[in-house]
Predicted model as a PDB file, atoms N, CA, C, CB and O in Angstrom, pLDDT in the B-factor column:
MODEL        1                                                                  
ATOM      1  N   MET A   1      22.951  39.309  52.708  1.00 86.00           N  
ATOM      2  CA  MET A   1      22.015  40.025  53.561  1.00 86.00           C  
ATOM      3  C   MET A   1      20.899  39.071  53.956  1.00 86.00           C  
ATOM      4  CB  MET A   1      21.447  41.286  52.848  1.00 86.00           C  
ATOM      5  O   MET A   1      20.411  38.291  53.139  1.00 86.00           O  
ATOM      6  N   ASP A   2      20.506  39.147  55.220  1.00 93.00           N  
ATOM      7  CA  ASP A   2      19.389  38.322  55.666  1.00 93.00           C  
ATOM      8  C   ASP A   2      18.153  39.201  55.899  1.00 93.00           C  
ATOM      9  CB  ASP A   2      19.765  37.547  56.960  1.00 93.00           C  
ATOM     10  O   ASP A   2      18.210  40.424  55.764  1.00 93.00           O  
ATOM     11  N   CYS A   3      17.055  38.562  56.246  1.00 95.00           N  
ATOM     12  CA  CYS A   3      15.780  39.275  56.386  1.00 95.00           C  
ATOM     13  C   CYS A   3      15.809  40.316  57.505  1.00 95.00           C  
ATOM     14  CB  CYS A   3      14.661  38.283  56.646  1.00 95.00           C  
ATOM     15  O   CYS A   3      15.223  41.390  57.364  1.00 95.00           O  
ATOM     16  N   LYS A   4      16.481  40.010  58.608  1.00 94.00           N  
ATOM     17  CA  LYS A   4      16.552  40.979  59.709  1.00 94.00           C  
ATOM     18  C   LYS A   4      17.286  42.241  59.277  1.00 94.00           C  
ATOM     19  CB  LYS A   4      17.249  40.358  60.929  1.00 94.00           C  
ATOM     20  O   LYS A   4      16.867  43.350  59.610  1.00 94.00           O  
ATOM     21  N   GLU A   5      18.379  42.074  58.538  1.00 94.00           N  
ATOM     22  CA  GLU A   5      19.118  43.235  58.037  1.00 94.00           C  
ATOM     23  C   GLU A   5      18.251  44.042  57.070  1.00 94.00           C  
ATOM     24  CB  GLU A   5      20.426  42.788  57.340  1.00 94.00           C  
ATOM     25  O   GLU A   5      18.250  45.273  57.091  1.00 94.00           O  
ATOM     26  N   PHE A   6      17.517  43.324  56.228  1.00 95.00           N  
ATOM     27  CA  PHE A   6      16.637  44.003  55.287  1.00 95.00           C  
ATOM     28  C   PHE A   6      15.588  44.824  56.034  1.00 95.00           C  
ATOM     29  CB  PHE A   6      15.958  42.986  54.354  1.00 95.00           C  
ATOM     30  O   PHE A   6      15.393  46.003  55.741  1.00 95.00           O  
ATOM     31  N   GLU A   7      14.919  44.200  56.992  1.00 92.00           N  
ATOM     32  CA  GLU A   7      13.868  44.878  57.755  1.00 92.00           C  
ATOM     33  C   GLU A   7      14.411  46.111  58.476  1.00 92.00           C  
ATOM     34  CB  GLU A   7      13.242  43.915  58.768  1.00 92.00           C  
ATOM     35  O   GLU A   7      13.741  47.142  58.550  1.00 92.00           O  
ATOM     36  N   ALA A   8      15.628  45.996  59.004  1.00 93.00           N  
ATOM     37  CA  ALA A   8      16.218  47.116  59.749  1.00 93.00           C  
ATOM     38  C   ALA A   8      16.458  48.330  58.861  1.00 93.00           C  
ATOM     39  CB  ALA A   8      17.531  46.685  60.391  1.00 93.00           C  
ATOM     40  O   ALA A   8      16.492  49.460  59.347  1.00 93.00           O  
ATOM     41  N   GLN A   9      16.624  48.103  57.565  1.00 95.00           N  
ATOM     42  CA  GLN A   9      16.936  49.200  56.652  1.00 95.00           C  
ATOM     43  C   GLN A   9      15.790  49.560  55.713  1.00 95.00           C  
ATOM     44  CB  GLN A   9      18.142  48.849  55.844  1.00 95.00           C  
ATOM     45  O   GLN A   9      15.938  50.432  54.857  1.00 95.00           O  
ATOM     46  N   LEU A  10      14.662  48.897  55.868  1.00 95.00           N  
ATOM     47  CA  LEU A  10      13.568  49.062  54.916  1.00 95.00           C  
ATOM     48  C   LEU A  10      13.089  50.499  54.800  1.00 95.00           C  
ATOM     49  CB  LEU A  10      12.419  48.187  55.309  1.00 95.00           C  
ATOM     50  O   LEU A  10      12.961  51.011  53.688  1.00 95.00           O  
ATOM     51  N   TRP A  11      12.820  51.165  55.921  1.00 92.00           N  
ATOM     52  CA  TRP A  11      12.283  52.529  55.836  1.00 92.00           C  
ATOM     53  C   TRP A  11      13.300  53.500  55.268  1.00 92.00           C  
ATOM     54  CB  TRP A  11      11.832  53.007  57.208  1.00 92.00           C  
ATOM     55  O   TRP A  11      12.938  54.404  54.515  1.00 92.00           O  
ATOM     56  N   ALA A  12      14.561  53.329  55.615  1.00 94.00           N  
ATOM     57  CA  ALA A  12      15.601  54.189  55.038  1.00 94.00           C  
ATOM     58  C   ALA A  12      15.682  53.955  53.528  1.00 94.00           C  
ATOM     59  CB  ALA A  12      16.984  53.916  55.709  1.00 94.00           C  
ATOM     60  O   ALA A  12      15.912  54.889  52.760  1.00 94.00           O  
ATOM     61  N   PHE A  13      15.492  52.705  53.109  1.00 96.00           N  
ATOM     62  CA  PHE A  13      15.480  52.363  51.689  1.00 96.00           C  
ATOM     63  C   PHE A  13      14.300  53.044  50.995  1.00 96.00           C  
ATOM     64  CB  PHE A  13      15.410  50.828  51.497  1.00 96.00           C  
ATOM     65  O   PHE A  13      14.468  53.664  49.944  1.00 96.00           O  
ATOM     66  N   LEU A  14      13.129  52.931  51.572  1.00 94.00           N  
ATOM     67  CA  LEU A  14      11.940  53.554  50.990  1.00 94.00           C  
ATOM     68  C   LEU A  14      12.062  55.077  50.946  1.00 94.00           C  
ATOM     69  CB  LEU A  14      10.699  53.157  51.783  1.00 94.00           C  
ATOM     70  O   LEU A  14      11.532  55.725  50.042  1.00 94.00           O  
ATOM     71  N   ASP A  15      12.757  55.635  51.919  1.00 92.00           N  
ATOM     72  CA  ASP A  15      12.915  57.089  51.983  1.00 92.00           C  
ATOM     73  C   ASP A  15      14.075  57.603  51.132  1.00 92.00           C  
ATOM     74  CB  ASP A  15      13.117  57.515  53.415  1.00 92.00           C  
ATOM     75  O   ASP A  15      14.314  58.810  51.084  1.00 92.00           O  
ATOM     76  N   GLY A  16      14.797  56.708  50.461  1.00 93.00           N  
ATOM     77  CA  GLY A  16      15.907  57.111  49.615  1.00 93.00           C  
ATOM     78  C   GLY A  16      17.098  57.648  50.396  1.00 93.00           C  
ATOM     79  O   GLY A  16      17.815  58.529  49.922  1.00 93.00           O  
ATOM     80  N   GLU A  17      17.305  57.115  51.590  1.00 94.00           N  
ATOM     81  CA  GLU A  17      18.353  57.626  52.468  1.00 94.00           C  
ATOM     82  C   GLU A  17      19.638  56.787  52.435  1.00 94.00           C  
ATOM     83  CB  GLU A  17      17.834  57.692  53.878  1.00 94.00           C  
ATOM     84  O   GLU A  17      20.577  57.085  53.173  1.00 94.00           O  
ATOM     85  N   LEU A  18      19.696  55.766  51.613  1.00 95.00           N  
ATOM     86  CA  LEU A  18      20.848  54.859  51.604  1.00 95.00           C  
ATOM     87  C   LEU A  18      21.694  55.064  50.353  1.00 95.00           C  
ATOM     88  CB  LEU A  18      20.383  53.397  51.691  1.00 95.00           C  
ATOM     89  O   LEU A  18      21.208  55.526  49.321  1.00 95.00           O  
ATOM     90  N   ASP A  19      22.981  54.706  50.473  1.00 95.00           N  
ATOM     91  CA  ASP A  19      23.855  54.847  49.304  1.00 95.00           C  
ATOM     92  C   ASP A  19      23.559  53.747  48.282  1.00 95.00           C  
ATOM     93  CB  ASP A  19      25.345  54.800  49.728  1.00 95.00           C  
ATOM     94  O   ASP A  19      22.862  52.776  48.578  1.00 95.00           O  
ATOM     95  N   ASP A  20      24.095  53.919  47.090  1.00 95.00           N  
ATOM     96  CA  ASP A  20      23.792  53.017  45.978  1.00 95.00           C  
ATOM     97  C   ASP A  20      24.177  51.569  46.257  1.00 95.00           C  
ATOM     98  CB  ASP A  20      24.496  53.488  44.737  1.00 95.00           C  
ATOM     99  O   ASP A  20      23.463  50.654  45.848  1.00 95.00           O  
ATOM    100  N   GLY A  21      25.297  51.346  46.949  1.00 95.00           N  
ATOM    101  CA  GLY A  21      25.739  49.991  47.235  1.00 95.00           C  
ATOM    102  C   GLY A  21      24.768  49.248  48.143  1.00 95.00           C  
ATOM    103  O   GLY A  21      24.444  48.085  47.902  1.00 95.00           O  
ATOM    104  N   VAL A  22      24.311  49.924  49.182  1.00 96.00           N  
ATOM    105  CA  VAL A  22      23.351  49.298  50.101  1.00 96.00           C  
ATOM    106  C   VAL A  22      22.031  49.054  49.385  1.00 96.00           C  
ATOM    107  CB  VAL A  22      23.127  50.181  51.355  1.00 96.00           C  
ATOM    108  O   VAL A  22      21.405  48.012  49.577  1.00 96.00           O  
ATOM    109  N   CYS A  23      21.607  49.999  48.567  1.00 96.00           N  
ATOM    110  CA  CYS A  23      20.363  49.814  47.800  1.00 96.00           C  
ATOM    111  C   CYS A  23      20.468  48.603  46.876  1.00 96.00           C  
ATOM    112  CB  CYS A  23      20.040  51.080  46.975  1.00 96.00           C  
ATOM    113  O   CYS A  23      19.504  47.855  46.718  1.00 96.00           O  
ATOM    114  N   ALA A  24      21.616  48.413  46.279  1.00 96.00           N  
ATOM    115  CA  ALA A  24      21.810  47.259  45.394  1.00 96.00           C  
ATOM    116  C   ALA A  24      21.700  45.959  46.186  1.00 96.00           C  
ATOM    117  CB  ALA A  24      23.182  47.338  44.684  1.00 96.00           C  
ATOM    118  O   ALA A  24      21.102  44.993  45.712  1.00 96.00           O  
ATOM    119  N   GLU A  25      22.275  45.929  47.396  1.00 96.00           N  
ATOM    120  CA  GLU A  25      22.167  44.744  48.245  1.00 96.00           C  
ATOM    121  C   GLU A  25      20.711  44.460  48.607  1.00 96.00           C  
ATOM    122  CB  GLU A  25      23.001  44.921  49.518  1.00 96.00           C  
ATOM    123  O   GLU A  25      20.266  43.313  48.578  1.00 96.00           O  
ATOM    124  N   LEU A  26      19.985  45.510  48.946  1.00 97.00           N  
ATOM    125  CA  LEU A  26      18.576  45.342  49.316  1.00 97.00           C  
ATOM    126  C   LEU A  26      17.764  44.843  48.132  1.00 97.00           C  
ATOM    127  CB  LEU A  26      17.992  46.664  49.837  1.00 97.00           C  
ATOM    128  O   LEU A  26      16.918  43.962  48.288  1.00 97.00           O  
ATOM    129  N   ARG A  27      18.011  45.395  46.953  1.00 97.00           N  
ATOM    130  CA  ARG A  27      17.287  44.933  45.761  1.00 97.00           C  
ATOM    131  C   ARG A  27      17.607  43.471  45.450  1.00 97.00           C  
ATOM    132  CB  ARG A  27      17.636  45.815  44.549  1.00 97.00           C  
ATOM    133  O   ARG A  27      16.730  42.705  45.050  1.00 97.00           O  
ATOM    134  N   SER A  28      18.875  43.093  45.640  1.00 97.00           N  
ATOM    135  CA  SER A  28      19.262  41.687  45.419  1.00 97.00           C  
ATOM    136  C   SER A  28      18.522  40.764  46.382  1.00 97.00           C  
ATOM    137  CB  SER A  28      20.789  41.508  45.588  1.00 97.00           C  
ATOM    138  O   SER A  28      18.084  39.678  46.003  1.00 97.00           O  
ATOM    139  N   HIS A  29      18.387  41.202  47.618  1.00 97.00           N  
ATOM    140  CA  HIS A  29      17.648  40.401  48.595  1.00 97.00           C  
ATOM    141  C   HIS A  29      16.182  40.268  48.179  1.00 97.00           C  
ATOM    142  CB  HIS A  29      17.750  41.031  50.003  1.00 97.00           C  
ATOM    143  O   HIS A  29      15.591  39.195  48.297  1.00 97.00           O  
ATOM    144  N   LEU A  30      15.601  41.371  47.689  1.00 97.00           N  
ATOM    145  CA  LEU A  30      14.200  41.320  47.244  1.00 97.00           C  
ATOM    146  C   LEU A  30      14.006  40.335  46.098  1.00 97.00           C  
ATOM    147  CB  LEU A  30      13.732  42.710  46.813  1.00 97.00           C  
ATOM    148  O   LEU A  30      12.946  39.722  45.971  1.00 97.00           O  
ATOM    149  N   ASP A  31      15.035  40.186  45.263  1.00 97.00           N  
ATOM    150  CA  ASP A  31      14.944  39.265  44.127  1.00 97.00           C  
ATOM    151  C   ASP A  31      14.814  37.805  44.559  1.00 97.00           C  
ATOM    152  CB  ASP A  31      16.160  39.421  43.241  1.00 97.00           C  
ATOM    153  O   ASP A  31      14.282  36.979  43.816  1.00 97.00           O  
ATOM    154  N   VAL A  32      15.305  37.486  45.772  1.00 97.00           N  
ATOM    155  CA  VAL A  32      15.319  36.081  46.195  1.00 97.00           C  
ATOM    156  C   VAL A  32      14.434  35.801  47.406  1.00 97.00           C  
ATOM    157  CB  VAL A  32      16.729  35.661  46.508  1.00 97.00           C  
ATOM    158  O   VAL A  32      14.334  34.654  47.843  1.00 97.00           O  
ATOM    159  N   CYS A  33      13.788  36.835  47.958  1.00 97.00           N  
ATOM    160  CA  CYS A  33      13.013  36.629  49.189  1.00 97.00           C  
ATOM    161  C   CYS A  33      11.583  37.167  49.025  1.00 97.00           C  
ATOM    162  CB  CYS A  33      13.712  37.321  50.391  1.00 97.00           C  
ATOM    163  O   CYS A  33      11.353  38.367  49.170  1.00 97.00           O  
ATOM    164  N   PRO A  34      10.636  36.289  48.728  1.00 96.00           N  
ATOM    165  CA  PRO A  34       9.260  36.739  48.531  1.00 96.00           C  
ATOM    166  C   PRO A  34       8.644  37.345  49.797  1.00 96.00           C  
ATOM    167  CB  PRO A  34       8.410  35.581  48.061  1.00 96.00           C  
ATOM    168  O   PRO A  34       7.800  38.236  49.702  1.00 96.00           O  
ATOM    169  N   GLU A  35       9.054  36.878  50.968  1.00 95.00           N  
ATOM    170  CA  GLU A  35       8.506  37.429  52.211  1.00 95.00           C  
ATOM    171  C   GLU A  35       8.907  38.901  52.379  1.00 95.00           C  
ATOM    172  CB  GLU A  35       8.988  36.603  53.425  1.00 95.00           C  
ATOM    173  O   GLU A  35       8.068  39.745  52.694  1.00 95.00           O  
ATOM    174  N   CYS A  36      10.178  39.197  52.169  1.00 96.00           N  
ATOM    175  CA  CYS A  36      10.629  40.596  52.281  1.00 96.00           C  
ATOM    176  C   CYS A  36      10.051  41.445  51.154  1.00 96.00           C  
ATOM    177  CB  CYS A  36      12.171  40.672  52.258  1.00 96.00           C  
ATOM    178  O   CYS A  36       9.780  42.630  51.351  1.00 96.00           O  
ATOM    179  N   LEU A  37       9.861  40.858  49.987  1.00 96.00           N  
ATOM    180  CA  LEU A  37       9.235  41.588  48.890  1.00 96.00           C  
ATOM    181  C   LEU A  37       7.816  41.998  49.274  1.00 96.00           C  
ATOM    182  CB  LEU A  37       9.220  40.735  47.605  1.00 96.00           C  
ATOM    183  O   LEU A  37       7.375  43.102  48.953  1.00 96.00           O  
ATOM    184  N   GLY A  38       7.108  41.108  49.961  1.00 95.00           N  
ATOM    185  CA  GLY A  38       5.767  41.439  50.441  1.00 95.00           C  
ATOM    186  C   GLY A  38       5.802  42.573  51.449  1.00 95.00           C  
ATOM    187  O   GLY A  38       4.967  43.476  51.398  1.00 95.00           O  
ATOM    188  N   HIS A  39       6.762  42.535  52.363  1.00 93.00           N  
ATOM    189  CA  HIS A  39       6.905  43.623  53.347  1.00 93.00           C  
ATOM    190  C   HIS A  39       7.216  44.936  52.638  1.00 93.00           C  
ATOM    191  CB  HIS A  39       8.020  43.294  54.378  1.00 93.00           C  
ATOM    192  O   HIS A  39       6.637  45.976  52.952  1.00 93.00           O  
ATOM    193  N   TYR A  40       8.129  44.878  51.688  1.00 96.00           N  
ATOM    194  CA  TYR A  40       8.528  46.071  50.927  1.00 96.00           C  
ATOM    195  C   TYR A  40       7.316  46.679  50.213  1.00 96.00           C  
ATOM    196  CB  TYR A  40       9.638  45.716  49.897  1.00 96.00           C  
ATOM    197  O   TYR A  40       7.111  47.892  50.256  1.00 96.00           O  
ATOM    198  N   ARG A  41       6.535  45.852  49.572  1.00 96.00           N  
ATOM    199  CA  ARG A  41       5.359  46.361  48.852  1.00 96.00           C  
ATOM    200  C   ARG A  41       4.329  46.946  49.816  1.00 96.00           C  
ATOM    201  CB  ARG A  41       4.717  45.241  48.019  1.00 96.00           C  
ATOM    202  O   ARG A  41       3.751  47.998  49.544  1.00 96.00           O  
ATOM    203  N   PHE A  42       4.100  46.269  50.937  1.00 94.00           N  
ATOM    204  CA  PHE A  42       3.143  46.760  51.923  1.00 94.00           C  
ATOM    205  C   PHE A  42       3.595  48.092  52.507  1.00 94.00           C  
ATOM    206  CB  PHE A  42       2.953  45.732  53.040  1.00 94.00           C  
ATOM    207  O   PHE A  42       2.820  49.047  52.560  1.00 94.00           O  
ATOM    208  N   GLU A  43       4.852  48.156  52.947  1.00 92.00           N  
ATOM    209  CA  GLU A  43       5.379  49.389  53.548  1.00 92.00           C  
ATOM    210  C   GLU A  43       5.369  50.530  52.538  1.00 92.00           C  
ATOM    211  CB  GLU A  43       6.809  49.165  54.078  1.00 92.00           C  
ATOM    212  O   GLU A  43       5.063  51.670  52.886  1.00 92.00           O  
ATOM    213  N   GLY A  44       5.703  50.224  51.293  1.00 93.00           N  
ATOM    214  CA  GLY A  44       5.677  51.246  50.251  1.00 93.00           C  
ATOM    215  C   GLY A  44       4.268  51.769  50.016  1.00 93.00           C  
ATOM    216  O   GLY A  44       4.063  52.973  49.864  1.00 93.00           O  
ATOM    217  N   ALA A  45       3.303  50.864  49.988  1.00 93.00           N  
ATOM    218  CA  ALA A  45       1.907  51.275  49.808  1.00 93.00           C  
ATOM    219  C   ALA A  45       1.435  52.094  51.006  1.00 93.00           C  
ATOM    220  CB  ALA A  45       0.996  50.043  49.611  1.00 93.00           C  
ATOM    221  O   ALA A  45       0.716  53.078  50.837  1.00 93.00           O  
ATOM    222  N   LEU A  46       1.835  51.696  52.213  1.00 88.00           N  
ATOM    223  CA  LEU A  46       1.476  52.448  53.413  1.00 88.00           C  
ATOM    224  C   LEU A  46       2.069  53.850  53.362  1.00 88.00           C  
ATOM    225  CB  LEU A  46       1.953  51.712  54.675  1.00 88.00           C  
ATOM    226  O   LEU A  46       1.393  54.827  53.684  1.00 88.00           O  
ATOM    227  N   LYS A  47       3.317  53.946  52.964  1.00 88.00           N  
ATOM    228  CA  LYS A  47       3.964  55.257  52.866  1.00 88.00           C  
ATOM    229  C   LYS A  47       3.240  56.143  51.852  1.00 88.00           C  
ATOM    230  CB  LYS A  47       5.448  55.098  52.471  1.00 88.00           C  
ATOM    231  O   LYS A  47       2.989  57.316  52.126  1.00 88.00           O  
ATOM    232  N   ARG A  48       2.904  55.594  50.690  1.00 88.00           N  
ATOM    233  CA  ARG A  48       2.192  56.386  49.672  1.00 88.00           C  
ATOM    234  C   ARG A  48       0.814  56.815  50.170  1.00 88.00           C  
ATOM    235  CB  ARG A  48       2.049  55.579  48.367  1.00 88.00           C  
ATOM    236  O   ARG A  48       0.386  57.940  49.912  1.00 88.00           O  
ATOM    237  N   LEU A  49       0.118  55.932  50.878  1.00 87.00           N  
ATOM    238  CA  LEU A  49      -1.190  56.269  51.440  1.00 87.00           C  
ATOM    239  C   LEU A  49      -1.066  57.415  52.444  1.00 87.00           C  
ATOM    240  CB  LEU A  49      -1.821  55.035  52.114  1.00 87.00           C  
ATOM    241  O   LEU A  49      -1.845  58.367  52.412  1.00 87.00           O  
ATOM    242  N   LEU A  50      -0.093  57.312  53.320  1.00 79.00           N  
ATOM    243  CA  LEU A  50       0.109  58.376  54.306  1.00 79.00           C  
ATOM    244  C   LEU A  50       0.462  59.694  53.635  1.00 79.00           C  
ATOM    245  CB  LEU A  50       1.206  57.986  55.293  1.00 79.00           C  
ATOM    246  O   LEU A  50       0.009  60.753  54.069  1.00 79.00           O  
ATOM    247  N   GLN A  51       1.259  59.637  52.590  1.00 80.00           N  
ATOM    248  CA  GLN A  51       1.617  60.867  51.873  1.00 80.00           C  
ATOM    249  C   GLN A  51       0.397  61.505  51.228  1.00 80.00           C  
ATOM    250  CB  GLN A  51       2.675  60.576  50.808  1.00 80.00           C  
ATOM    251  O   GLN A  51       0.266  62.729  51.219  1.00 80.00           O  
ATOM    252  N   ARG A  52      -0.495  60.682  50.688  1.00 80.00           N  
ATOM    253  CA  ARG A  52      -1.703  61.223  50.048  1.00 80.00           C  
ATOM    254  C   ARG A  52      -2.671  61.800  51.069  1.00 80.00           C  
ATOM    255  CB  ARG A  52      -2.403  60.139  49.235  1.00 80.00           C  
ATOM    256  O   ARG A  52      -3.323  62.812  50.809  1.00 80.00           O  
ATOM    257  N   CYS A  53      -2.765  61.166  52.216  1.00 78.00           N  
ATOM    258  CA  CYS A  53      -3.767  61.543  53.210  1.00 78.00           C  
ATOM    259  C   CYS A  53      -3.312  62.652  54.147  1.00 78.00           C  
ATOM    260  CB  CYS A  53      -4.146  60.348  54.016  1.00 78.00           C  
ATOM    261  O   CYS A  53      -4.138  63.301  54.787  1.00 78.00           O  
ATOM    262  N   CYS A  54      -2.046  62.866  54.230  1.00 70.00           N  
ATOM    263  CA  CYS A  54      -1.520  63.846  55.184  1.00 70.00           C  
ATOM    264  C   CYS A  54      -0.906  65.018  54.437  1.00 70.00           C  
ATOM    265  CB  CYS A  54      -0.475  63.199  56.122  1.00 70.00           C  
ATOM    266  O   CYS A  54      -0.124  64.839  53.503  1.00 70.00           O  
ATOM    267  N   CYS A  55      -1.266  66.193  54.856  1.00 70.00           N  
ATOM    268  CA  CYS A  55      -0.687  67.388  54.250  1.00 70.00           C  
ATOM    269  C   CYS A  55       0.685  67.684  54.842  1.00 70.00           C  
ATOM    270  CB  CYS A  55      -1.617  68.591  54.441  1.00 70.00           C  
ATOM    271  O   CYS A  55       1.510  68.336  54.203  1.00 70.00           O  
ATOM    272  N   GLU A  56       0.927  67.214  56.042  1.00 74.00           N  
ATOM    273  CA  GLU A  56       2.200  67.430  56.716  1.00 74.00           C  
ATOM    274  C   GLU A  56       2.828  66.074  57.003  1.00 74.00           C  
ATOM    275  CB  GLU A  56       2.015  68.252  58.027  1.00 74.00           C  
ATOM    276  O   GLU A  56       2.121  65.076  57.138  1.00 74.00           O  
ATOM    277  N   PRO A  57       4.163  66.035  57.097  1.00 74.00           N  
ATOM    278  CA  PRO A  57       4.798  64.771  57.481  1.00 74.00           C  
ATOM    279  C   PRO A  57       4.338  64.348  58.875  1.00 74.00           C  
ATOM    280  CB  PRO A  57       6.339  64.900  57.441  1.00 74.00           C  
ATOM    281  O   PRO A  57       4.079  65.185  59.740  1.00 74.00           O  
ATOM    282  N   ALA A  58       4.244  63.054  59.072  1.00 75.00           N  
ATOM    283  CA  ALA A  58       3.851  62.539  60.387  1.00 75.00           C  
ATOM    284  C   ALA A  58       4.932  62.875  61.403  1.00 75.00           C  
ATOM    285  CB  ALA A  58       3.606  61.004  60.337  1.00 75.00           C  
ATOM    286  O   ALA A  58       6.121  62.814  61.090  1.00 75.00           O  
ATOM    287  N   PRO A  59       4.529  63.228  62.609  1.00 83.00           N  
ATOM    288  CA  PRO A  59       5.528  63.454  63.662  1.00 83.00           C  
ATOM    289  C   PRO A  59       6.360  62.189  63.880  1.00 83.00           C  
ATOM    290  CB  PRO A  59       4.841  63.883  64.987  1.00 83.00           C  
ATOM    291  O   PRO A  59       5.872  61.077  63.679  1.00 83.00           O  
ATOM    292  N   GLU A  60       7.595  62.360  64.285  1.00 87.00           N  
ATOM    293  CA  GLU A  60       8.506  61.231  64.462  1.00 87.00           C  
ATOM    294  C   GLU A  60       7.936  60.181  65.418  1.00 87.00           C  
ATOM    295  CB  GLU A  60       9.853  61.724  64.979  1.00 87.00           C  
ATOM    296  O   GLU A  60       8.085  58.984  65.169  1.00 87.00           O  
ATOM    297  N   LEU A  61       7.295  60.599  66.491  1.00 90.00           N  
ATOM    298  CA  LEU A  61       6.719  59.657  67.448  1.00 90.00           C  
ATOM    299  C   LEU A  61       5.648  58.792  66.781  1.00 90.00           C  
ATOM    300  CB  LEU A  61       6.124  60.411  68.650  1.00 90.00           C  
ATOM    301  O   LEU A  61       5.602  57.584  67.016  1.00 90.00           O  
ATOM    302  N   VAL A  62       4.803  59.381  65.970  1.00 86.00           N  
ATOM    303  CA  VAL A  62       3.758  58.633  65.258  1.00 86.00           C  
ATOM    304  C   VAL A  62       4.404  57.659  64.275  1.00 86.00           C  
ATOM    305  CB  VAL A  62       2.792  59.602  64.510  1.00 86.00           C  
ATOM    306  O   VAL A  62       3.983  56.507  64.166  1.00 86.00           O  
ATOM    307  N   ARG A  63       5.408  58.117  63.575  1.00 84.00           N  
ATOM    308  CA  ARG A  63       6.095  57.272  62.602  1.00 84.00           C  
ATOM    309  C   ARG A  63       6.701  56.053  63.295  1.00 84.00           C  
ATOM    310  CB  ARG A  63       7.189  58.072  61.864  1.00 84.00           C  
ATOM    311  O   ARG A  63       6.560  54.934  62.803  1.00 84.00           O  
ATOM    312  N   ARG A  64       7.370  56.255  64.424  1.00 88.00           N  
ATOM    313  CA  ARG A  64       7.973  55.132  65.152  1.00 88.00           C  
ATOM    314  C   ARG A  64       6.913  54.153  65.638  1.00 88.00           C  
ATOM    315  CB  ARG A  64       8.790  55.645  66.341  1.00 88.00           C  
ATOM    316  O   ARG A  64       7.108  52.939  65.573  1.00 88.00           O  
ATOM    317  N   ARG A  65       5.790  54.678  66.124  1.00 89.00           N  
ATOM    318  CA  ARG A  65       4.720  53.792  66.587  1.00 89.00           C  
ATOM    319  C   ARG A  65       4.155  52.964  65.440  1.00 89.00           C  
ATOM    320  CB  ARG A  65       3.601  54.605  67.246  1.00 89.00           C  
ATOM    321  O   ARG A  65       3.893  51.772  65.597  1.00 89.00           O  
ATOM    322  N   LEU A  66       3.967  53.597  64.288  1.00 85.00           N  
ATOM    323  CA  LEU A  66       3.467  52.868  63.119  1.00 85.00           C  
ATOM    324  C   LEU A  66       4.443  51.787  62.690  1.00 85.00           C  
ATOM    325  CB  LEU A  66       3.210  53.828  61.957  1.00 85.00           C  
ATOM    326  O   LEU A  66       4.033  50.677  62.351  1.00 85.00           O  
ATOM    327  N   ILE A  67       5.714  52.100  62.701  1.00 85.00           N  
ATOM    328  CA  ILE A  67       6.726  51.121  62.309  1.00 85.00           C  
ATOM    329  C   ILE A  67       6.700  49.929  63.257  1.00 85.00           C  
ATOM    330  CB  ILE A  67       8.129  51.762  62.290  1.00 85.00           C  
ATOM    331  O   ILE A  67       6.763  48.784  62.812  1.00 85.00           O  
ATOM    332  N   ARG A  68       6.608  50.187  64.567  1.00 88.00           N  
ATOM    333  CA  ARG A  68       6.551  49.091  65.536  1.00 88.00           C  
ATOM    334  C   ARG A  68       5.281  48.261  65.355  1.00 88.00           C  
ATOM    335  CB  ARG A  68       6.622  49.640  66.968  1.00 88.00           C  
ATOM    336  O   ARG A  68       5.328  47.034  65.440  1.00 88.00           O  
ATOM    337  N   LEU A  69       4.151  48.917  65.108  1.00 86.00           N  
ATOM    338  CA  LEU A  69       2.894  48.209  64.913  1.00 86.00           C  
ATOM    339  C   LEU A  69       2.953  47.318  63.681  1.00 86.00           C  
ATOM    340  CB  LEU A  69       1.742  49.198  64.791  1.00 86.00           C  
ATOM    341  O   LEU A  69       2.551  46.155  63.733  1.00 86.00           O  
ATOM    342  N   VAL A  70       3.447  47.850  62.591  1.00 83.00           N  
ATOM    343  CA  VAL A  70       3.548  47.063  61.360  1.00 83.00           C  
ATOM    344  C   VAL A  70       4.510  45.904  61.573  1.00 83.00           C  
ATOM    345  CB  VAL A  70       4.014  47.945  60.173  1.00 83.00           C  
ATOM    346  O   VAL A  70       4.255  44.800  61.091  1.00 83.00           O  
ATOM    347  N   ALA A  71       5.600  46.129  62.278  1.00 82.00           N  
ATOM    348  CA  ALA A  71       6.561  45.053  62.541  1.00 82.00           C  
ATOM    349  C   ALA A  71       5.906  43.939  63.334  1.00 82.00           C  
ATOM    350  CB  ALA A  71       7.788  45.589  63.295  1.00 82.00           C  
ATOM    351  O   ALA A  71       6.119  42.762  63.044  1.00 82.00           O  
ATOM    352  N   ARG A  72       5.111  44.297  64.335  1.00 83.00           N  
ATOM    353  CA  ARG A  72       4.429  43.275  65.147  1.00 83.00           C  
ATOM    354  C   ARG A  72       3.405  42.515  64.299  1.00 83.00           C  
ATOM    355  CB  ARG A  72       3.729  43.926  66.375  1.00 83.00           C  
ATOM    356  O   ARG A  72       3.275  41.297  64.424  1.00 83.00           O  
ATOM    357  N   LEU A  73       2.691  43.225  63.450  1.00 79.00           N  
ATOM    358  CA  LEU A  73       1.685  42.575  62.608  1.00 79.00           C  
ATOM    359  C   LEU A  73       2.334  41.649  61.574  1.00 79.00           C  
ATOM    360  CB  LEU A  73       0.826  43.631  61.901  1.00 79.00           C  
ATOM    361  O   LEU A  73       1.724  40.682  61.117  1.00 79.00           O  
ATOM    362  N   SER A  74       3.569  41.962  61.218  1.00 73.00           N  
ATOM    363  CA  SER A  74       4.276  41.183  60.203  1.00 73.00           C  
ATOM    364  C   SER A  74       4.883  39.915  60.761  1.00 73.00           C  
ATOM    365  CB  SER A  74       5.353  42.016  59.573  1.00 73.00           C  
ATOM    366  O   SER A  74       5.283  39.039  59.994  1.00 73.00           O  
ATOM    367  N   GLU A  75       4.963  39.793  62.074  1.00 70.00           N  
ATOM    368  CA  GLU A  75       5.600  38.612  62.685  1.00 70.00           C  
ATOM    369  C   GLU A  75       4.744  37.380  62.555  1.00 70.00           C  
ATOM    370  CB  GLU A  75       5.897  38.865  64.149  1.00 70.00           C  
ATOM    371  O   GLU A  75       5.133  36.306  63.015  1.00 70.00           O  
TER     372      GLU A  75                                                      
ENDMDL                                                                          
END                                                                             
């Protein structure tokens, strides 16, 4: 797995939407890639912050915009 593949699946991974095999691949990538580990930790912290601050799930449009913004900031 490369970094682009990891990034493409990061939110599904954080949301627990992937099967065990894919999760194992993603975890293996995190073990060898400090850059993706940093993204994973940041995105996870952002998700937890949003969950604490919001009583309702973010609308899909807002979620997509946030994902694009974070992706641009991460480049």
